Structures are given as C-alpha cells and as structure tokens.
Residue, then its C-alpha position, 0 to 999 in steps of 0.5 A: m651436513d658437516c655436523l651430521v657427518a661428525i656425529l654419524q662417523r661415531l656409529g657402527l657399521q650396522d647402524l650406518t647400513l640398516s638404520v641411519p639411511l632409512v631416516c630421511r634423505a639428508w641422513r642417508k646422504a650424510s651416512l654415505h660420506p667417506l669419513c663415516w667409513r674410515v674405521l671398519n670394525l667388522r669384529d663387533l658384527d654377527f655375520m652368521p646366516w641366522g644373525d640379525l644383521t644378515k637377515s635384516f640386510m637381506a630383507e632391506y636390500r632384497l638380496q637372495g644371499f649374504f656374503f661377507s666379501g660383498f659386505l666388505k666391498l660395500a664398506m670399502a667402496r663407501g670409504n672411497r680409499l680413505v679407510e684407515e682401520i679395519m678389524f676383521p671378525l675373529l672366527f668368521g671365514t675371511s679369505m686371502h682374497d679379502l685381504v688382497l682386496v683390502s690391500d688394493e682398495c685401502p692404501r691409507l690403512k693405518k691399523l689392521v686387526l687380522p682374523n685367524l688364518s690358515p697356514a697357507d694364507e699366513a705364508d702370503i702375508p709378507k707379500l701384502v705388506g708392501k702395499w701397507k705403506d702407512l701401516e702403524q699397528l698390526e694385531m694378529e691372533s697368533k704368530p704366523s709361520s711367516f713371522l720373520e719374513m713379515l717383519s722384514e717387509i714391515n721394516l722395508h715398507c712401513k716406516k711409521f710402524s709402531g704397534l704389534k700385538l700377537c700370541g705365540s712361542i717367542k724364540k730368540e730369532d723372533m726377539l732379535a727380529i723385533v728389536n732390529l727390524l722394528p726400531k720405532l716400536k712403541f706398543l708391543c703386546l705378547s700376552k698369553s705367549y710362551l716368552p722365556r726370560e732371555q727373550l723378554m730381557g732382550m726386548l726390554s733392553g733392545c726396544k729403545q722407544l717402547q712406551r707400553l709392553t704387555v706380557s700378561g699371562c705368559i709362560g717362561f718368566e717370573a716378574d722378579e726384581e731384575v725384570k721389573k728394574r729392566g722394565s722401569g724405563i717403560k711408561i707402562f709395563e704389564h706383566e700380571g699373571s706371568k709365570l715360569f711354569d704352567d700348571f703342568d710344570y712345563n717351561s718350554d714351548e711344549c705348553d704353547p697351544l700353537 
C-alpha cells in the first residue's frame, strides 16, 4: 500500500478521480490516501461544461450538474487538511467563497497560485492571509489593489514566506514594501511588469536574501552594466527582453495593461 501511495501521489487530479479508483479496490484505497491529494493542481484541468473532465465526472458519479466548488471540496476533503499546494485555474470563475473555503480547510498551505480576481475580491485577500501561517510562496496574475495591505499581513503572519510572483506597475511604495516587509524573500518574479530602474535598483540593494530575480520582458529599465553589477550577487538574475521604452515609446505606467 505504501508503494502504491508513493506512485499515485505523482499523478494528476483527473487520474486520481476518474482512472485509478476504477482499477481495483486496492488502487481505490490507495488513491484516497491524503498524501495523494497534498498538491492540488487545478490549473491543468479543463472545467468547461463541454470538457472531457466535466462530462466524464458527471457520468461516472451520476451527477445532474458539475460545479467547480464541489470538485474543490472533494479534493480538499480527500486531502484531510494536509494540502500544501493549490494552483487555481487561470480563467475559470473562482469565487471568493472558494478562497475562504481553502483558507479554512487547508491550514498547512505552503504554495498558493491565485486566479484572476475581480477588484472587489482582491480587496478581501489581506483578510485571508492571517490563516496562511505556513505560506511560503504566492503567485498572482496581476498586482492586486490591496497589494500593500497584503504584504503587511504576510509580514505579520507568514514567517516562512520566501517567494512572490506577480505582474503589474511597480511603484516606489511597492518596492519599499517588498524590501521592508518581506525580509526572507528568496524568489521574486515580476516579469512583464512596468518596473522603473529606480525600483529595480532598490530591490537589488534591499532584498538581502534574494537568490533568484526574474524581471524578463519588463518596461522601464535597460539591463546596462550598472544594473548587471548590482545584480551580480544574486544567484539567478533573469532580465532578458526588458527595455526602457515599449514599442510605442512609452516609459511610464501608461503602458501598463492593468
């Protein structure tokens, strides 16, 4: 049984729900072990009504309808409060109710990849951070309106936090918050952001424990010799494709798609 669990925990959620349990009783029992549900990668699944996952799930479990929240509850229940990583679908309609549910049912969460959220839902993110005490890495599609408040809450409650990924217009106050509120930051990805040279240089100087900085495809700076020298102390410094102006000669956050 231990060997089966060790193998099955390497499979995706679609196999764990629609393939493995149907082989035999032993495989079904192994597939229900919480270790198999420690990582919930929902981003790779197709939850559209016409998708294979949705139709197969409804047919196998004899359901009249399929709801993302129901599938999420099933996965978290099988994780038995041991879930450590959740990657939400990028475009599928995840609600704030789903995020609240995750905060309540996944107390050991270490990595969270959030979907696109409405401005109203973004404002509520800081309220949830207090429940993510083991959180180490957070990835977001865009910088939320509550970014500064969110970092303050991370500083208060997430003592092991070391990784942040997002895209947006990085202003001076954002840079200062990253430097001062995330002292243990080791991984930072701001690719495709509006990132002025001043903010970049501030982070290169202020983030003392940074091991990897990815700022590829950014607007607002060029990776000249001074920038490269300042970043030479970082193990991995990725800046390919970044430039001072965009193709329309804008060098301010007017070019920011947000």
